[in-house]
N, C-alpha and C positions, 0 to 999 in steps of 0.2 A: 084244405093239404096245399093246392097250388098259391095260395095267399101265405102259408107259412114258408113256402121255399123263394115266395118273392121277397119277404122282409128279410130271410135269412142272407140272400143274395146282394141284399141292400144293404145291411150293414157290413157284410164282408169288404162291399166298395169302399163304404166310407173308409173303413179302417185302413185299405190301400191307398188312398187320397189324403190322408191325413197323417202331417209330419208326427213322427215320433219324439217326443224331447229328448237331449242328450242325458242319457244316464253318467252320472259322474262318480267315477271310480272312487271307491272307501279311502282309499291313501291320497288320493289325491288334494292340494291345499288349495284352498282360495286364492283364486287368480285375478291378478290386476295388469293393465298393460296402459301405457303412453300413446296418447293419440297426439301427434305434434301436428299433424296435416288436419288440423281442425275444419278447413273450407270444405270438407266432403259431406258435412254434415247439412248443406245446404243443398247436395245433389240427392234426390230421393233414391236412385239404382245405388249410389253408393254408400247409402245410409241402409238399405235391406242386406247388403253383400257384409256391413260391418258387422250388424246383427246376425247373419249366418255363421259369421266366424267366430265372432266373442262369445254368444250363446250357446253354439256347439261346444266349443272349448272351456267352457265353464269361468267364464271372466264374470268376477263381481265388482270391479274398481276399476275405473277408467279415467285417468289425468288426462284430460282434454286442452290444448293450448288457448289459451284466451285469444280470441282474434275481437277488434271490435270493429272489425268490418263485415263480421257476420252478421247477418238482420238479427234481432232479439227474439223474431218468432220461429226463426230457424234454431236458435238454442233452444227455446221452449219446448218446440216440438223435439227434438233429440234426448233431449234431457227426461221429459217425460216419459217417452218410449222407451230408454234405459230404465228408470225406474218399474217400469210396470213388466219388467224382463229381470227383475232386482237386481241390476246392475247402480253402483253409485258413481256420480260424477263427481269428481275434484276439479277445480278450474286451476292448471298448469300455466305457472308464468315463471320467469327467472332469466337473469341475464349478470354475468361476473362483475360489467361493470357498475352495477348498483352498488358496491361494495366502496367504491368511492364517487358516488354521487351522481355519475351519469348512466348514460346507456338509452337507448330507445326501444322500443318505448318506455318512459322512466316507471320506475317502480310506483311512483304516485298515481300516475294515470291510469296502471293496471288495477291499482286499490281502489281507485274512483271508478273505474267501470264496473269491476266486481258489486261494490255497494249498490249503484245505481241498478245494477240487473237485480240483484237481490229482494230490492225494493219492491220493484215491478213483477217481478215470478210470481205467474198465479201457480196455484197447488200442485205438487209434484213437478217444479219445473227448476228451482234452483239447484244450485250446488251443495253438494251435500260438503263441502270444503273445499279450502286453498292447500295446493300443492306446489311448493319451491324448488326451484331446479337452478339453482344460482352457480354452482362449479367456481369459486375462484380463483382455484388452482390452473386454472386455464389460462389466467392472464400470463403473459410474458415475464413479468419481472417477480412472478409469485415470492419465489425463493429468497429473492433480496427484501420484500416487504412482506413477508408472510404475517407476522404480528399485527400489523397495520391491517392487512386485508383479512384478516382471520377477526378483528373488530368489528371491521363493518359489516362483515357477515353476519355478525351476531344481530348488530344494530337492525340489517334487514329483516333479519329472523323476529326479531323484539318486535316491530312494526307491524310485518304480517300476521303475528299471533295476535296481537292487541285487536286488528280488524275483525280478524274470525272470530274471537270471542265476543266482539260486540254484536256481531251477525248471529252470535248462536251456532256457528259451523266449526268442523274440524281444523287443524294445520297439522301439515305435514312437508318433511322434505327429504329430498335425494341428497343422501352422502355417501362418501365413498369409506368402502370398507376399512379403510387407515385411519379414519378420524379419530381412533385413539391414540396415534402416534400426534397429533396435534395438540398444542396447549392452546385451553381456553382463556380467556380473559381473566378468569377467578383463577387464583392461584393452587395451583395441584390438582387441576381438574382438567381435564380433556375434552376435545370438543363434543365427542360422542355424548359423552355424559351431559354436558351442558347443553347440545339440543334435545336431547331426550328429556332431560328437566322440562325444556320450554314446552315442547311439542305434544301433540296428541298420540302421535308415532312418527317412525322414521321407516323411508325405504334404503336399504343399505346395497349399494351398486355393487354386489358379491358376483362380479362378472367372471367366469371360467364355463370351459366345455365339459368339463369332466365331473362326475359327482363327488370323488374326494379331494378334488383341486377345491370346488365350491366351499366343499364342509370344513374346510381347512381354515379357509378365509374366513367363514361365515361364525365360526366357532367364537372370537372375541364380539362380533356383534352381536348375536343372541345373550353372553353374558352381560353385555352392556345393559341389556333391555330388561334382563331379570334381575337386574341391581337397581336399576330406577324404577323398575314395574311398569314400562311403557311398552305397547307391542312392538315389534320388528316384523318389516318384510325384507326378507332376499329378492335377489334379481339377479336375471340371466339377460345373454346379449344375444341380438339375432341378427342386427346389421353388420355387413362385410370392417372390418378393423386391421389394421396390420399385424398387431400380432395373432398366432395363430390359436392360440390357448384361451382366449379369450369370448370368443362367439361361436353361435352354432350357426353362421351363416352358411348355406350350401348342404348341410345335414338336413335328413328327414324329419319333418314336423313329427313324426311318430317318436324319433329317438328321443327328441325334446321331453314330448310329453312321458315317455319311460322316465328318462331321467328327472323330471318334475316330481313324478310320483314317487321317485327313489329317496329325494332330496327330502320330501315331507314325509316319508316314513321314516327317517333316520333324526330328523328334527322333532317330532312331533311330542317329544315328552318334556320341549324346553317351554317353560310357561309365556316367553316372549314371543315366541314365534307365531307370527300373524298369517302370513301369506308368501307367495313368490310374484313378483312383477316381472312381466316379461316386455323386453326393450327391442322393437317396439312394435303397434299394430302393424306399421307396413311391412318390417322385417319378418314378422312372424306369419303375416299373410303370404309372404313371397316364397318360404321355405316348402319345397320340395316335396310331396306326400311319401315318396318311397326313394 
């Protein structure tokens, strides 16, 4: 009897000391996030905090900014840990200046680094894809040179897609939700359709901080994905912005999670809907709990 009691007490202690994996709400969509400050992967404590946050919130995809100054061994360790937790890591690159052939680091240097890294990557430590965030509309003279910059943007996308294809990994891009208002270089075709035809998927920046407003601007995005037959990710913002209606900045993380679930429930019938990306990891982590 004493042995049985001892065994039961031991099992109880084990259950109390072992963290329980987070259970994902059935209505919750696959989630992704941007990791712009990728230097954290060289800090063991920050990496542990990163996984505490992302795993508990159901993150399945991370867009980590390429930084050639980070040790290859740190990249390999971080990515392999992500893979073990069911998280795909994509190499995040982008600069508006690339559309005119300038920008530092250059597009070519970023692609060369990715190619070299992938060639040296050990098992489960390579990038799952390349993720572009070019945003040429941020250039001062965008309105005056829109056609020229769109042509350059498409050229960048083609170059990145070519490398991704040769490496056997995916290619994706961040696009504005209003890409359907931009004319591509193909007559009669808008940029959203052009990009979706080229890419494996796209993340559309559907930044609104209420469910009805986000669903309103997401409708054309999902329709484009359905038309082309490509997956589409929606996105929400958490960093502070001048406009009050764009970001969840300052709102409780529980409110954001509730809205993400509501959005997922509303669009789950759309064949193109693939998930929701939260911009960005730092902003998301900084949201108050209540």
